[in-house]
TORKOL-4160 file (C-alpha; in steps of 0.2 Angstrom, whole numbers, padded with zeros to 4 digits, m for minus):
318
<pt num="1" X="0297" Y="0628" Z="m0007"/>
<pt num="2" X="0282" Y="0618" Z="m0002"/>
<pt num="3" X="0281" Y="0612" Z="m0020"/>
<pt num="4" X="0297" Y="0606" Z="m0018"/>
<pt num="5" X="0295" Y="0597" Z="m0002"/>
<pt num="6" X="0280" Y="0589" Z="m0009"/>
<pt num="7" X="0289" Y="0584" Z="m0025"/>
<pt num="8" X="0304" Y="0576" Z="m0012"/>
<pt num="9" X="0292" Y="0568" Z="m0001"/>
<pt num="10" X="0281" Y="0560" Z="m0016"/>
<pt num="11" X="0295" Y="0546" Z="m0017"/>
<pt num="12" X="0299" Y="0535" Z="m0003"/>
<pt num="13" X="0318" Y="0536" Z="0004"/>
<pt num="14" X="0327" Y="0520" Z="0001"/>
<pt num="15" X="0330" Y="0518" Z="0020"/>
<pt num="16" X="0312" Y="0519" Z="0024"/>
<pt num="17" X="0309" Y="0506" Z="0010"/>
<pt num="18" X="0322" Y="0495" Z="0018"/>
<pt num="19" X="0315" Y="0497" Z="0034"/>
<pt num="20" X="0298" Y="0492" Z="0027"/>
<pt num="21" X="0304" Y="0477" Z="0020"/>
<pt num="22" X="0314" Y="0472" Z="0037"/>
<pt num="23" X="0298" Y="0474" Z="0046"/>
<pt num="24" X="0289" Y="0463" Z="0033"/>
<pt num="25" X="0301" Y="0450" Z="0035"/>
<pt num="26" X="0302" Y="0449" Z="0055"/>
<pt num="27" X="0282" Y="0449" Z="0053"/>
<pt num="28" X="0281" Y="0433" Z="0040"/>
<pt num="29" X="0299" Y="0426" Z="0047"/>
<pt num="30" X="0292" Y="0409" Z="0046"/>
<pt num="31" X="0288" Y="0410" Z="0027"/>
<pt num="32" X="0308" Y="0415" Z="0024"/>
<pt num="33" X="0312" Y="0400" Z="0035"/>
<pt num="34" X="0302" Y="0389" Z="0025"/>
<pt num="35" X="0310" Y="0395" Z="0008"/>
<pt num="36" X="0328" Y="0391" Z="0016"/>
<pt num="37" X="0328" Y="0374" Z="0009"/>
<pt num="38" X="0324" Y="0378" Z="m0009"/>
<pt num="39" X="0337" Y="0393" Z="m0010"/>
<pt num="40" X="0350" Y="0381" Z="m0001"/>
<pt num="41" X="0346" Y="0367" Z="m0016"/>
<pt num="42" X="0347" Y="0380" Z="m0029"/>
<pt num="43" X="0363" Y="0388" Z="m0023"/>
<pt num="44" X="0372" Y="0372" Z="m0022"/>
<pt num="45" X="0364" Y="0361" Z="m0036"/>
<pt num="46" X="0361" Y="0376" Z="m0048"/>
<pt num="47" X="0371" Y="0389" Z="m0046"/>
<pt num="48" X="0388" Y="0383" Z="m0039"/>
<pt num="49" X="0390" Y="0371" Z="m0052"/>
<pt num="50" X="0390" Y="0384" Z="m0066"/>
<pt num="51" X="0408" Y="0388" Z="m0063"/>
<pt num="52" X="0411" Y="0371" Z="m0074"/>
<pt num="53" X="0407" Y="0381" Z="m0089"/>
<pt num="54" X="0424" Y="0386" Z="m0088"/>
<pt num="55" X="0428" Y="0369" Z="m0094"/>
<pt num="56" X="0423" Y="0374" Z="m0112"/>
<pt num="57" X="0437" Y="0386" Z="m0113"/>
<pt num="58" X="0450" Y="0373" Z="m0108"/>
<pt num="59" X="0457" Y="0358" Z="m0115"/>
<pt num="60" X="0453" Y="0349" Z="m0097"/>
<pt num="61" X="0465" Y="0336" Z="m0092"/>
<pt num="62" X="0460" Y="0328" Z="m0075"/>
<pt num="63" X="0477" Y="0324" Z="m0069"/>
<pt num="64" X="0482" Y="0344" Z="m0072"/>
<pt num="65" X="0466" Y="0351" Z="m0065"/>
<pt num="66" X="0458" Y="0365" Z="m0068"/>
<pt num="67" X="0471" Y="0377" Z="m0064"/>
<pt num="68" X="0484" Y="0370" Z="m0075"/>
<pt num="69" X="0473" Y="0363" Z="m0090"/>
<pt num="70" X="0478" Y="0375" Z="m0105"/>
<pt num="71" X="0466" Y="0387" Z="m0111"/>
<pt num="72" X="0460" Y="0386" Z="m0128"/>
<pt num="73" X="0446" Y="0400" Z="m0131"/>
<pt num="74" X="0434" Y="0395" Z="m0142"/>
<pt num="75" X="0442" Y="0380" Z="m0151"/>
<pt num="76" X="0430" Y="0367" Z="m0143"/>
<pt num="77" X="0416" Y="0377" Z="m0151"/>
<pt num="78" X="0423" Y="0378" Z="m0166"/>
<pt num="79" X="0428" Y="0359" Z="m0168"/>
<pt num="80" X="0408" Y="0356" Z="m0163"/>
<pt num="81" X="0403" Y="0368" Z="m0177"/>
<pt num="82" X="0414" Y="0360" Z="m0191"/>
<pt num="83" X="0409" Y="0342" Z="m0183"/>
<pt num="84" X="0404" Y="0330" Z="m0200"/>
<pt num="85" X="0389" Y="0326" Z="m0190"/>
<pt num="86" X="0382" Y="0344" Z="m0183"/>
<pt num="87" X="0370" Y="0345" Z="m0197"/>
<pt num="88" X="0362" Y="0329" Z="m0194"/>
<pt num="89" X="0363" Y="0333" Z="m0175"/>
<pt num="90" X="0355" Y="0348" Z="m0176"/>
<pt num="91" X="0342" Y="0342" Z="m0188"/>
<pt num="92" X="0336" Y="0327" Z="m0177"/>
<pt num="93" X="0335" Y="0338" Z="m0162"/>
<pt num="94" X="0325" Y="0351" Z="m0169"/>
<pt num="95" X="0313" Y="0340" Z="m0178"/>
<pt num="96" X="0309" Y="0330" Z="m0162"/>
<pt num="97" X="0306" Y="0348" Z="m0153"/>
<pt num="98" X="0296" Y="0353" Z="m0167"/>
<pt num="99" X="0286" Y="0338" Z="m0166"/>
<pt num="100" X="0283" Y="0337" Z="m0147"/>
<pt num="101" X="0278" Y="0356" Z="m0149"/>
<pt num="102" X="0266" Y="0352" Z="m0163"/>
<pt num="103" X="0258" Y="0337" Z="m0154"/>
<pt num="104" X="0263" Y="0334" Z="m0137"/>
<pt num="105" X="0261" Y="0352" Z="m0131"/>
<pt num="106" X="0243" Y="0354" Z="m0136"/>
<pt num="107" X="0239" Y="0336" Z="m0129"/>
<pt num="108" X="0236" Y="0339" Z="m0110"/>
<pt num="109" X="0226" Y="0355" Z="m0116"/>
<pt num="110" X="0214" Y="0345" Z="m0126"/>
<pt num="111" X="0214" Y="0332" Z="m0112"/>
<pt num="112" X="0210" Y="0345" Z="m0098"/>
<pt num="113" X="0197" Y="0352" Z="m0110"/>
<pt num="114" X="0188" Y="0335" Z="m0111"/>
<pt num="115" X="0190" Y="0332" Z="m0092"/>
<pt num="116" X="0183" Y="0350" Z="m0088"/>
<pt num="117" X="0166" Y="0344" Z="m0098"/>
<pt num="118" X="0164" Y="0330" Z="m0087"/>
<pt num="119" X="0149" Y="0333" Z="m0074"/>
<pt num="120" X="0152" Y="0318" Z="m0063"/>
<pt num="121" X="0165" Y="0319" Z="m0051"/>
<pt num="122" X="0168" Y="0302" Z="m0047"/>
<pt num="123" X="0170" Y="0298" Z="m0065"/>
<pt num="124" X="0181" Y="0314" Z="m0066"/>
<pt num="125" X="0192" Y="0308" Z="m0053"/>
<pt num="126" X="0193" Y="0290" Z="m0059"/>
<pt num="127" X="0198" Y="0297" Z="m0076"/>
<pt num="128" X="0212" Y="0309" Z="m0068"/>
<pt num="129" X="0220" Y="0296" Z="m0059"/>
<pt num="130" X="0222" Y="0284" Z="m0074"/>
<pt num="131" X="0230" Y="0298" Z="m0084"/>
<pt num="132" X="0241" Y="0303" Z="m0070"/>
<pt num="133" X="0250" Y="0285" Z="m0068"/>
<pt num="134" X="0260" Y="0285" Z="m0085"/>
<pt num="135" X="0268" Y="0300" Z="m0077"/>
<pt num="136" X="0277" Y="0288" Z="m0064"/>
<pt num="137" X="0282" Y="0275" Z="m0075"/>
<pt num="138" X="0301" Y="0276" Z="m0078"/>
<pt num="139" X="0305" Y="0277" Z="m0097"/>
<pt num="140" X="0314" Y="0260" Z="m0096"/>
<pt num="141" X="0296" Y="0253" Z="m0092"/>
<pt num="142" X="0289" Y="0262" Z="m0106"/>
<pt num="143" X="0302" Y="0255" Z="m0119"/>
<pt num="144" X="0300" Y="0237" Z="m0114"/>
<pt num="145" X="0281" Y="0241" Z="m0117"/>
<pt num="146" X="0284" Y="0248" Z="m0133"/>
<pt num="147" X="0296" Y="0233" Z="m0136"/>
<pt num="148" X="0283" Y="0220" Z="m0132"/>
<pt num="149" X="0270" Y="0229" Z="m0144"/>
<pt num="150" X="0279" Y="0234" Z="m0159"/>
<pt num="151" X="0293" Y="0219" Z="m0161"/>
<pt num="152" X="0290" Y="0206" Z="m0175"/>
<pt num="153" X="0282" Y="0195" Z="m0164"/>
<pt num="154" X="0271" Y="0208" Z="m0155"/>
<pt num="155" X="0252" Y="0211" Z="m0156"/>
<pt num="156" X="0254" Y="0224" Z="m0168"/>
<pt num="157" X="0263" Y="0216" Z="m0181"/>
<pt num="158" X="0252" Y="0201" Z="m0179"/>
<pt num="159" X="0237" Y="0213" Z="m0183"/>
<pt num="160" X="0244" Y="0218" Z="m0198"/>
<pt num="161" X="0248" Y="0200" Z="m0203"/>
<pt num="162" X="0230" Y="0195" Z="m0199"/>
<pt num="163" X="0224" Y="0212" Z="m0211"/>
<pt num="164" X="0234" Y="0205" Z="m0226"/>
<pt num="165" X="0253" Y="0212" Z="m0224"/>
<pt num="166" X="0265" Y="0202" Z="m0232"/>
<pt num="167" X="0278" Y="0202" Z="m0219"/>
<pt num="168" X="0281" Y="0212" Z="m0202"/>
<pt num="169" X="0287" Y="0230" Z="m0201"/>
<pt num="170" X="0302" Y="0234" Z="m0191"/>
<pt num="171" X="0294" Y="0248" Z="m0180"/>
<pt num="172" X="0309" Y="0247" Z="m0169"/>
<pt num="173" X="0324" Y="0249" Z="m0180"/>
<pt num="174" X="0315" Y="0259" Z="m0195"/>
<pt num="175" X="0321" Y="0278" Z="m0198"/>
<pt num="176" X="0303" Y="0282" Z="m0203"/>
<pt num="177" X="0294" Y="0276" Z="m0186"/>
<pt num="178" X="0307" Y="0281" Z="m0173"/>
<pt num="179" X="0301" Y="0299" Z="m0172"/>
<pt num="180" X="0282" Y="0295" Z="m0172"/>
<pt num="181" X="0286" Y="0281" Z="m0158"/>
<pt num="182" X="0295" Y="0294" Z="m0146"/>
<pt num="183" X="0280" Y="0308" Z="m0150"/>
<pt num="184" X="0267" Y="0295" Z="m0145"/>
<pt num="185" X="0277" Y="0289" Z="m0130"/>
<pt num="186" X="0279" Y="0306" Z="m0124"/>
<pt num="187" X="0260" Y="0310" Z="m0126"/>
<pt num="188" X="0254" Y="0294" Z="m0117"/>
<pt num="189" X="0267" Y="0298" Z="m0102"/>
<pt num="190" X="0266" Y="0315" Z="m0099"/>
<pt num="191" X="0248" Y="0322" Z="m0104"/>
<pt num="192" X="0239" Y="0317" Z="m0090"/>
<pt num="193" X="0252" Y="0325" Z="m0080"/>
<pt num="194" X="0253" Y="0341" Z="m0088"/>
<pt num="195" X="0234" Y="0344" Z="m0086"/>
<pt num="196" X="0236" Y="0348" Z="m0068"/>
<pt num="197" X="0240" Y="0366" Z="m0072"/>
<pt num="198" X="0228" Y="0368" Z="m0085"/>
<pt num="199" X="0214" Y="0361" Z="m0075"/>
<pt num="200" X="0219" Y="0373" Z="m0060"/>
<pt num="201" X="0217" Y="0387" Z="m0071"/>
<pt num="202" X="0200" Y="0381" Z="m0077"/>
<pt num="203" X="0195" Y="0381" Z="m0060"/>
<pt num="204" X="0196" Y="0399" Z="m0058"/>
<pt num="205" X="0183" Y="0402" Z="m0074"/>
<pt num="206" X="0167" Y="0412" Z="m0067"/>
<pt num="207" X="0152" Y="0400" Z="m0069"/>
<pt num="208" X="0142" Y="0413" Z="m0073"/>
<pt num="209" X="0151" Y="0417" Z="m0089"/>
<pt num="210" X="0143" Y="0398" Z="m0095"/>
<pt num="211" X="0127" Y="0403" Z="m0086"/>
<pt num="212" X="0126" Y="0419" Z="m0098"/>
<pt num="213" X="0131" Y="0411" Z="m0113"/>
<pt num="214" X="0119" Y="0396" Z="m0111"/>
<pt num="215" X="0107" Y="0410" Z="m0109"/>
<pt num="216" X="0112" Y="0416" Z="m0126"/>
<pt num="217" X="0110" Y="0400" Z="m0135"/>
<pt num="218" X="0130" Y="0397" Z="m0137"/>
<pt num="219" X="0133" Y="0378" Z="m0140"/>
<pt num="220" X="0146" Y="0369" Z="m0130"/>
<pt num="221" X="0157" Y="0372" Z="m0142"/>
<pt num="222" X="0155" Y="0390" Z="m0142"/>
<pt num="223" X="0159" Y="0390" Z="m0124"/>
<pt num="224" X="0174" Y="0382" Z="m0125"/>
<pt num="225" X="0181" Y="0393" Z="m0140"/>
<pt num="226" X="0175" Y="0410" Z="m0132"/>
<pt num="227" X="0176" Y="0407" Z="m0112"/>
<pt num="228" X="0187" Y="0391" Z="m0108"/>
<pt num="229" X="0201" Y="0394" Z="m0120"/>
<pt num="230" X="0203" Y="0413" Z="m0117"/>
<pt num="231" X="0203" Y="0408" Z="m0099"/>
<pt num="232" X="0219" Y="0398" Z="m0100"/>
<pt num="233" X="0227" Y="0407" Z="m0114"/>
<pt num="234" X="0240" Y="0416" Z="m0102"/>
<pt num="235" X="0244" Y="0399" Z="m0093"/>
<pt num="236" X="0247" Y="0392" Z="m0113"/>
<pt num="237" X="0257" Y="0406" Z="m0118"/>
<pt num="238" X="0270" Y="0405" Z="m0102"/>
<pt num="239" X="0271" Y="0386" Z="m0104"/>
<pt num="240" X="0275" Y="0388" Z="m0122"/>
<pt num="241" X="0288" Y="0401" Z="m0117"/>
<pt num="242" X="0296" Y="0389" Z="m0106"/>
<pt num="243" X="0294" Y="0374" Z="m0119"/>
<pt num="244" X="0305" Y="0385" Z="m0131"/>
<pt num="245" X="0319" Y="0385" Z="m0119"/>
<pt num="246" X="0320" Y="0365" Z="m0121"/>
<pt num="247" X="0321" Y="0365" Z="m0140"/>
<pt num="248" X="0337" Y="0358" Z="m0139"/>
<pt num="249" X="0335" Y="0346" Z="m0124"/>
<pt num="250" X="0324" Y="0330" Z="m0131"/>
<pt num="251" X="0327" Y="0319" Z="m0115"/>
<pt num="252" X="0341" Y="0307" Z="m0113"/>
<pt num="253" X="0333" Y="0293" Z="m0107"/>
<pt num="254" X="0319" Y="0290" Z="m0118"/>
<pt num="255" X="0330" Y="0292" Z="m0134"/>
<pt num="256" X="0346" Y="0284" Z="m0128"/>
<pt num="257" X="0334" Y="0267" Z="m0122"/>
<pt num="258" X="0325" Y="0269" Z="m0139"/>
<pt num="259" X="0341" Y="0270" Z="m0151"/>
<pt num="260" X="0350" Y="0258" Z="m0160"/>
<pt num="261" X="0359" Y="0253" Z="m0174"/>
<pt num="262" X="0345" Y="0254" Z="m0187"/>
<pt num="263" X="0339" Y="0270" Z="m0180"/>
<pt num="264" X="0354" Y="0278" Z="m0176"/>
<pt num="265" X="0353" Y="0291" Z="m0191"/>
<pt num="266" X="0338" Y="0299" Z="m0185"/>
<pt num="267" X="0339" Y="0296" Z="m0166"/>
<pt num="268" X="0357" Y="0303" Z="m0163"/>
<pt num="269" X="0353" Y="0320" Z="m0156"/>
<pt num="270" X="0364" Y="0331" Z="m0146"/>
<pt num="271" X="0360" Y="0324" Z="m0129"/>
<pt num="272" X="0365" Y="0306" Z="m0135"/>
<pt num="273" X="0380" Y="0313" Z="m0142"/>
<pt num="274" X="0385" Y="0323" Z="m0128"/>
<pt num="275" X="0384" Y="0307" Z="m0117"/>
<pt num="276" X="0394" Y="0296" Z="m0129"/>
<pt num="277" X="0409" Y="0310" Z="m0132"/>
<pt num="278" X="0409" Y="0315" Z="m0114"/>
<pt num="279" X="0407" Y="0300" Z="m0102"/>
<pt num="280" X="0412" Y="0286" Z="m0114"/>
<pt num="281" X="0426" Y="0296" Z="m0124"/>
<pt num="282" X="0431" Y="0306" Z="m0111"/>
<pt num="283" X="0430" Y="0323" Z="m0121"/>
<pt num="284" X="0424" Y="0333" Z="m0105"/>
<pt num="285" X="0429" Y="0351" Z="m0112"/>
<pt num="286" X="0420" Y="0347" Z="m0129"/>
<pt num="287" X="0404" Y="0340" Z="m0122"/>
<pt num="288" X="0404" Y="0356" Z="m0110"/>
<pt num="289" X="0405" Y="0368" Z="m0124"/>
<pt num="290" X="0390" Y="0358" Z="m0132"/>
<pt num="291" X="0381" Y="0361" Z="m0115"/>
<pt num="292" X="0384" Y="0379" Z="m0113"/>
<pt num="293" X="0379" Y="0381" Z="m0133"/>
<pt num="294" X="0362" Y="0375" Z="m0129"/>
<pt num="295" X="0360" Y="0385" Z="m0113"/>
<pt num="296" X="0364" Y="0401" Z="m0123"/>
<pt num="297" X="0352" Y="0395" Z="m0136"/>
<pt num="298" X="0339" Y="0391" Z="m0125"/>
<pt num="299" X="0341" Y="0408" Z="m0116"/>
<pt num="300" X="0340" Y="0417" Z="m0133"/>
<pt num="301" X="0324" Y="0408" Z="m0138"/>
<pt num="302" X="0315" Y="0412" Z="m0121"/>
<pt num="303" X="0319" Y="0430" Z="m0123"/>
<pt num="304" X="0312" Y="0430" Z="m0140"/>
<pt num="305" X="0298" Y="0420" Z="m0137"/>
<pt num="306" X="0293" Y="0432" Z="m0123"/>
<pt num="307" X="0295" Y="0447" Z="m0133"/>
<pt num="308" X="0284" Y="0440" Z="m0144"/>
<pt num="309" X="0271" Y="0435" Z="m0133"/>
<pt num="310" X="0272" Y="0454" Z="m0126"/>
<pt num="311" X="0271" Y="0460" Z="m0143"/>
<pt num="312" X="0254" Y="0450" Z="m0145"/>
<pt num="313" X="0246" Y="0457" Z="m0129"/>
<pt num="314" X="0252" Y="0445" Z="m0117"/>
<pt num="315" X="0259" Y="0447" Z="m0101"/>
<pt num="316" X="0275" Y="0434" Z="m0103"/>
<pt num="317" X="0286" Y="0429" Z="m0089"/>
<pt num="318" X="0295" Y="0444" Z="m0086"/>
């Protein structure tokens, strides 16, 4: 009887757990009050609009409304998969995302490692401020700067002519240079802002580890490889998992501003195609289906990459 009583009492009763949670909420009620604006934001602007995915299963007619628009099942998805430009849209979108992961994603990590090696606090803060500034510049300004630099009469083409080139190179309209321009712009604009997370992770590294490594005769490169990088490895893995969820999102503003008739073959991605078909063309159900397709693929990639991360010994995000 005593063993049974012990086994029953070994687990907390649901009512007792509920009471403890209510007491904790009462004790820290100001923290919960501070969470209310965030909860309301996500409810009204993230969760409540999710009912709009019903459009992807309808042939929506604005005059008939949601209730009277005919249901078509998966016809919108079939239309998208059978579109003549489906393959090219996916290739353009995936290539830009692949280049971003290969080149743009490691850029803030490398920059954070360099900033972490600076010993002068004044110089370090000055460099940090300078690399943060581009994040606050709009893509319109970035595109204008690129246009001035890469136009036929710009400084880069002038330098090429001075070095012996026979003619100017059409950077802005060439299909060969479009992806390079996009990735370079992304690195320049967002790398500094991305270092904030990694510098915060590096601030928690125990200084005694570096001192012990110096005593053992480790070089600066060996210290970075064996101490600094392992310290931020979990942060890198988490951000990479989140990045995988945006594989089909290239960023509408940047791509749309840079696209033109000359580079349209490689610049037309899912974001620009959705805008053209949905906002300009008025095919709202069709583009809603495309958006739902992107979301489902993003969830699958996040779940898959999180599973791989756990298999590799990392904690993952859930």
